[in-house]
DRENTORKOL-3810 file (N, C-alpha, C; in nm, 4 decimals):
REM DRENTORKOL-3810
@n.u->-1.2759; n.v->1.9137; n.w->-0.0684; ca.u->-1.2285; ca.v->1.8583; ca.w->-0.1967; c.u->-1.1242; c.v->1.7449; c.w->-0.1638
@n.u->-1.1402; n.v->1.6354; n.w->-0.2309; ca.u->-1.0545; ca.v->1.5223; ca.w->-0.2060; c.u->-0.9242; c.v->1.5363; c.w->-0.2908
@n.u->-0.8090; n.v->1.5161; n.w->-0.2199; ca.u->-0.6809; ca.v->1.5189; ca.w->-0.2883; c.u->-0.6349; c.v->1.3797; c.w->-0.3192
@n.u->-0.5767; n.v->1.3631; n.w->-0.4361; ca.u->-0.5113; ca.v->1.2353; ca.w->-0.4645; c.u->-0.3770; c.v->1.2266; c.w->-0.3945
@n.u->-0.3539; n.v->1.1148; n.w->-0.3346; ca.u->-0.2283; ca.v->1.0966; ca.w->-0.2680; c.u->-0.1314; c.v->1.0207; c.w->-0.3627
@n.u->-0.0068; n.v->1.0639; n.w->-0.3616; ca.u->0.0927; ca.v->0.9963; ca.w->-0.4492; c.u->0.1860; c.v->0.9205; c.w->-0.3621
@n.u->0.1764; n.v->0.7878; n.w->-0.3750; ca.u->0.2636; ca.v->0.7009; ca.w->-0.2953; c.u->0.3956; c.v->0.6698; c.w->-0.3672
@n.u->0.3884; n.v->0.6583; n.w->-0.5003; ca.u->0.5066; ca.v->0.6256; ca.w->-0.5747; c.u->0.5321; c.v->0.7357; c.w->-0.6784
@n.u->0.5965; n.v->0.8359; n.w->-0.6292; ca.u->0.6173; ca.v->0.9566; ca.w->-0.7190; c.u->0.6991; c.v->0.9226; c.w->-0.8437
@n.u->0.7928; n.v->0.8334; n.w->-0.8362; ca.u->0.8787; ca.v->0.8025; ca.w->-0.9522; c.u->0.7960; c.v->0.7272; c.w->-1.0604
@n.u->0.7018; n.v->0.6530; n.w->-1.0207; ca.u->0.6125; ca.v->0.5881; ca.w->-1.1147; c.u->0.5328; c.v->0.6967; c.w->-1.1915
@n.u->0.4851; n.v->0.7939; n.w->-1.1164; ca.u->0.4062; ca.v->0.9049; ca.w->-1.1787; c.u->0.4970; c.v->0.9837; c.w->-1.2728
@n.u->0.6212; n.v->1.0105; n.w->-1.2346; ca.u->0.7122; ca.v->1.0770; ca.w->-1.3261; c.u->0.7339; c.v->0.9996; c.w->-1.4578
@n.u->0.7575; n.v->0.8698; n.w->-1.4410; ca.u->0.7768; ca.v->0.7842; ca.w->-1.5632; c.u->0.6480; c.v->0.7786; c.w->-1.6423
@n.u->0.5342; n.v->0.7738; n.w->-1.5799; ca.u->0.4121; ca.v->0.7813; ca.w->-1.6535; c.u->0.4020; c.v->0.9007; c.w->-1.7380
@n.u->0.4375; n.v->1.0151; n.w->-1.6871; ca.u->0.4305; ca.v->1.1371; ca.w->-1.7626; c.u->0.5332; c.v->1.1372; c.w->-1.8773
@n.u->0.6513; n.v->1.0916; n.w->-1.8466; ca.u->0.7624; ca.v->1.0847; ca.w->-1.9519; c.u->0.7204; c.v->0.9915; c.w->-2.0635
@n.u->0.6486; n.v->0.8851; n.w->-2.0381; ca.u->0.6099; ca.v->0.7901; ca.w->-2.1386; c.u->0.4642; c.v->0.8062; c.w->-2.1893
@n.u->0.4020; n.v->0.9109; n.w->-2.1405; ca.u->0.2639; ca.v->0.9494; ca.w->-2.1827; c.u->0.1702; c.v->0.8215; c.w->-2.1596
@n.u->0.1810; n.v->0.7671; n.w->-2.0383; ca.u->0.0950; ca.v->0.6566; ca.w->-2.0003; c.u->-0.0050; c.v->0.6962; c.w->-1.8957
@n.u->-0.1224; n.v->0.6453; n.w->-1.9027; ca.u->-0.2263; ca.v->0.6684; ca.w->-1.7950; c.u->-0.2323; c.v->0.5465; c.w->-1.7091
@n.u->-0.3092; n.v->0.5609; n.w->-1.6003; ca.u->-0.3335; ca.v->0.4491; ca.w->-1.5152; c.u->-0.4092; c.v->0.3381; c.w->-1.5902
@n.u->-0.4992; n.v->0.3754; n.w->-1.6813; ca.u->-0.5700; ca.v->0.2799; ca.w->-1.7572; c.u->-0.4802; c.v->0.2055; c.w->-1.8544
@n.u->-0.3849; n.v->0.2778; n.w->-1.9137; ca.u->-0.2827; ca.v->0.2078; ca.w->-2.0015; c.u->-0.2051; c.v->0.1000; c.w->-1.9258
@n.u->-0.1561; n.v->0.1366; n.w->-1.8095; ca.u->-0.0806; ca.v->0.0386; ca.w->-1.7326; c.u->-0.1662; c.v->-0.0736; c.w->-1.6861
@n.u->-0.2855; n.v->-0.0414; n.w->-1.6372; ca.u->-0.3835; ca.v->-0.1452; ca.w->-1.5890; c.u->-0.4081; c.v->-0.2469; c.w->-1.7014
@n.u->-0.4316; n.v->-0.2002; n.w->-1.8227; ca.u->-0.4559; ca.v->-0.2941; ca.w->-1.9331; c.u->-0.3349; c.v->-0.3802; c.w->-1.9647
@n.u->-0.2171; n.v->-0.3239; n.w->-1.9557; ca.u->-0.0958; ca.v->-0.3989; ca.w->-1.9898; c.u->-0.0671; c.v->-0.5069; c.w->-1.8835
@n.u->-0.1072; n.v->-0.4849; n.w->-1.7612; ca.u->-0.0762; ca.v->-0.5888; ca.w->-1.6603; c.u->-0.2022; c.v->-0.6621; c.w->-1.6180
@n.u->-0.3120; n.v->-0.6452; n.w->-1.6883; ca.u->-0.4343; ca.v->-0.7181; ca.w->-1.6599; c.u->-0.5038; c.v->-0.6903; c.w->-1.5291
@n.u->-0.5087; n.v->-0.5646; n.w->-1.4998; ca.u->-0.5693; ca.v->-0.5166; ca.w->-1.3708; c.u->-0.6793; c.v->-0.4153; c.w->-1.3990
@n.u->-0.7773; n.v->-0.4108; n.w->-1.3116; ca.u->-0.8764; ca.v->-0.3076; ca.w->-1.3212; c.u->-0.8192; c.v->-0.1672; c.w->-1.2901
@n.u->-0.8674; n.v->-0.0705; n.w->-1.3653; ca.u->-0.8104; ca.v->0.0661; ca.w->-1.3537; c.u->-0.8252; c.v->0.1197; c.w->-1.2094
@n.u->-0.9436; n.v->0.1006; n.w->-1.1515; ca.u->-0.9660; ca.v->0.1532; ca.w->-1.0164; c.u->-0.8775; c.v->0.0757; c.w->-0.9077
@n.u->-0.8595; n.v->-0.0489; n.w->-0.9323; ca.u->-0.7681; ca.v->-0.1256; ca.w->-0.8409; c.u->-0.6266; c.v->-0.0707; c.w->-0.8480
@n.u->-0.5814; n.v->-0.0506; n.w->-0.9640; ca.u->-0.4473; ca.v->0.0056; ca.w->-0.9812; c.u->-0.4345; c.v->0.1465; c.w->-0.9247
@n.u->-0.5317; n.v->0.2229; n.w->-0.9425; ca.u->-0.5288; ca.v->0.3578; ca.w->-0.8872; c.u->-0.5206; c.v->0.3538; c.w->-0.7352
@n.u->-0.5976; n.v->0.2642; n.w->-0.6705; ca.u->-0.5886; ca.v->0.2510; ca.w->-0.5234; c.u->-0.4485; c.v->0.2031; c.w->-0.4807
@n.u->-0.3911; n.v->0.1155; n.w->-0.5578; ca.u->-0.2611; ca.v->0.0626; ca.w->-0.5205; c.u->-0.1500; c.v->0.1693; c.w->-0.5416
@n.u->-0.1578; n.v->0.2479; n.w->-0.6489; ca.u->-0.0613; ca.v->0.3500; ca.w->-0.6710; c.u->-0.0680; c.v->0.4664; c.w->-0.5740
@n.u->-0.1887; n.v->0.4858; n.w->-0.5117; ca.u->-0.2067; ca.v->0.5944; ca.w->-0.4180; c.u->-0.1875; c.v->0.5488; c.w->-0.2728
@n.u->-0.1639; n.v->0.4194; n.w->-0.2538; ca.u->-0.1370; ca.v->0.3662; ca.w->-0.1211; c.u->-0.2637; c.v->0.3312; c.w->-0.0387
@n.u->-0.3795; n.v->0.3398; n.w->-0.1052; ca.u->-0.5060; ca.v->0.3027; ca.w->-0.0375; c.u->-0.5241; c.v->0.1546; c.w->-0.0271
@n.u->-0.4561; n.v->0.0822; n.w->-0.1156; ca.u->-0.4529; ca.v->-0.0636; ca.w->-0.1127; c.u->-0.3104; c.v->-0.1127; c.w->-0.1249
@n.u->-0.2757; n.v->-0.2290; n.w->-0.0729; ca.u->-0.1360; ca.v->-0.2678; ca.w->-0.0851; c.u->-0.1013; c.v->-0.3121; c.w->-0.2286
@n.u->0.0173; n.v->-0.2809; n.w->-0.2645; ca.u->0.0775; ca.v->-0.3227; ca.w->-0.3964; c.u->0.1708; c.v->-0.4388; c.w->-0.3606
@n.u->0.1485; n.v->-0.5554; n.w->-0.4115; ca.u->0.2399; ca.v->-0.6654; ca.w->-0.3779; c.u->0.3599; c.v->-0.6652; c.w->-0.4746
@n.u->0.4619; n.v->-0.7398; n.w->-0.4374; ca.u->0.5914; ca.v->-0.7373; ca.w->-0.5102; c.u->0.5749; c.v->-0.7885; c.w->-0.6536
@n.u->0.4982; n.v->-0.8915; n.w->-0.6774; ca.u->0.4700; ca.v->-0.9423; ca.w->-0.8111; c.u->0.4069; c.v->-0.8303; c.w->-0.9009
@n.u->0.3141; n.v->-0.7572; n.w->-0.8472; ca.u->0.2480; ca.v->-0.6533; ca.w->-0.9183; c.u->0.3474; c.v->-0.5409; c.w->-0.9605
@n.u->0.4344; n.v->-0.5060; n.w->-0.8632; ca.u->0.5331; ca.v->-0.4068; ca.w->-0.8914; c.u->0.6238; c.v->-0.4494; c.w->-1.0044
@n.u->0.6723; n.v->-0.5760; n.w->-0.9990; ca.u->0.7601; ca.v->-0.6313; ca.w->-1.1065; c.u->0.6816; c.v->-0.6362; c.w->-1.2432
@n.u->0.5555; n.v->-0.6687; n.w->-1.2391; ca.u->0.4792; ca.v->-0.6766; ca.w->-1.3627; c.u->0.4652; c.v->-0.5409; c.w->-1.4267
@n.u->0.4407; n.v->-0.4348; n.w->-1.3429; ca.u->0.4315; ca.v->-0.2989; ca.w->-1.3946; c.u->0.5684; c.v->-0.2530; c.w->-1.4525
@n.u->0.6696; n.v->-0.2802; n.w->-1.3814; ca.u->0.8063; ca.v->-0.2420; ca.w->-1.4189; c.u->0.8383; c.v->-0.3111; c.w->-1.5582
@n.u->0.8152; n.v->-0.4408; n.w->-1.5636; ca.u->0.8505; ca.v->-0.5176; ca.w->-1.6815; c.u->0.7686; c.v->-0.4736; c.w->-1.8071
@n.u->0.6372; n.v->-0.4577; n.w->-1.7853; ca.u->0.5490; ca.v->-0.4253; ca.w->-1.9009; c.u->0.5511; c.v->-0.2759; c.w->-1.9428
@n.u->0.5811; n.v->-0.1910; n.w->-1.8481; ca.u->0.5690; ca.v->-0.0443; ca.w->-1.8806; c.u->0.6989; c.v->0.0284; c.w->-1.8762
@n.u->0.7875; n.v->-0.0066; n.w->-1.7913; ca.u->0.9151; ca.v->0.0713; ca.w->-1.7674; c.u->1.0299; c.v->-0.0286; c.w->-1.7610
@n.u->1.0572; n.v->-0.1068; n.w->-1.8662; ca.u->1.1599; ca.v->-0.2095; ca.w->-1.8619; c.u->1.3017; c.v->-0.1579; c.w->-1.8433
@n.u->1.3266; n.v->-0.0348; n.w->-1.8689; ca.u->1.4599; ca.v->0.0234; ca.w->-1.8508; c.u->1.4841; c.v->0.0877; c.w->-1.7160
@n.u->1.3850; n.v->0.0839; n.w->-1.6317; ca.u->1.3877; ca.v->0.1458; ca.w->-1.4939; c.u->1.4079; c.v->0.0392; c.w->-1.3904
@n.u->1.4794; n.v->0.0729; n.w->-1.2852; ca.u->1.4999; ca.v->-0.0116; ca.w->-1.1720; c.u->1.3721; c.v->-0.0147; c.w->-1.0868
@n.u->1.3200; n.v->-0.1312; n.w->-1.0601; ca.u->1.1950; ca.v->-0.1499; ca.w->-0.9805; c.u->1.2092; c.v->-0.0849; c.w->-0.8435
@n.u->1.3315; n.v->-0.0894; n.w->-0.7856; ca.u->1.3496; ca.v->-0.0273; ca.w->-0.6539; c.u->1.3337; c.v->0.1226; c.w->-0.6563
@n.u->1.3806; n.v->0.1863; n.w->-0.7614; ca.u->1.3627; ca.v->0.3281; ca.w->-0.7791; c.u->1.2183; c.v->0.3690; c.w->-0.8095
@n.u->1.1560; n.v->0.2966; n.w->-0.9021; ca.u->1.0218; ca.v->0.3208; ca.w->-0.9409; c.u->0.9237; c.v->0.3149; c.w->-0.8224
@n.u->0.9448; n.v->0.2180; n.w->-0.7334; ca.u->0.8508; ca.v->0.1992; ca.w->-0.6235; c.u->0.9007; c.v->0.2443; c.w->-0.4917
@n.u->0.9917; n.v->0.3364; n.w->-0.4931; ca.u->1.0314; ca.v->0.3980; ca.w->-0.3677; c.u->0.9180; c.v->0.4873; c.w->-0.3186
@n.u->0.8825; n.v->0.4611; n.w->-0.1946; ca.u->0.7686; ca.v->0.5344; ca.w->-0.1401; c.u->0.8008; c.v->0.6787; c.w->-0.1173
@n.u->0.7052; n.v->0.7607; n.w->-0.1505; ca.u->0.7182; ca.v->0.9098; ca.w->-0.1408; c.u->0.7119; c.v->0.9471; c.w->0.0096
@n.u->0.8128; n.v->1.0200; n.w->0.0523; ca.u->0.8177; ca.v->1.0609; ca.w->0.1954; c.u->0.7846; c.v->1.2084; c.w->0.2116
@n.u->0.7421; n.v->1.2693; n.w->0.1087; ca.u->0.7159; ca.v->1.4157; ca.w->0.1097; c.u->0.8372; c.v->1.4934; c.w->0.0624
@n.u->0.9535; n.v->1.4299; n.w->0.0471; ca.u->1.0697; ca.v->1.4957; ca.w->-0.0038; c.u->1.0779; c.v->1.4731; c.w->-0.1516
@n.u->1.1509; n.v->1.5622; n.w->-0.2226; ca.u->1.1697; ca.v->1.5433; ca.w->-0.3657; c.u->1.2569; c.v->1.4201; c.w->-0.3864
@n.u->1.2149; n.v->1.3390; n.w->-0.4836; ca.u->1.2940; ca.v->1.2214; ca.w->-0.5171; c.u->1.3728; c.v->1.2516; c.w->-0.6416
@n.u->1.4978; n.v->1.2058; n.w->-0.6421; ca.u->1.5857; ca.v->1.2271; ca.w->-0.7579; c.u->1.5938; c.v->1.1027; c.w->-0.8412
@n.u->1.5842; n.v->1.1156; n.w->-0.9710; ca.u->1.5924; ca.v->1.0039; ca.w->-1.0579; c.u->1.7295; c.v->0.9943; c.w->-1.1151
END
């Protein structure tokens, strides 16, 4: 069974808080859903401009540095 990897846990937390799906975010930033999924799971690189686009369009009240802090296996505090 294939497990989904979570690279940016804080993004996932904010997605749940705001009831947003990967498709919702992808549409807001003009990206393919599968491409965004690969980027958020760490299977493809997420560039700085993409991180800022996601933050600006979906989570404007959150600090981009906190949103995209890489998950190290430890609990992240918001």
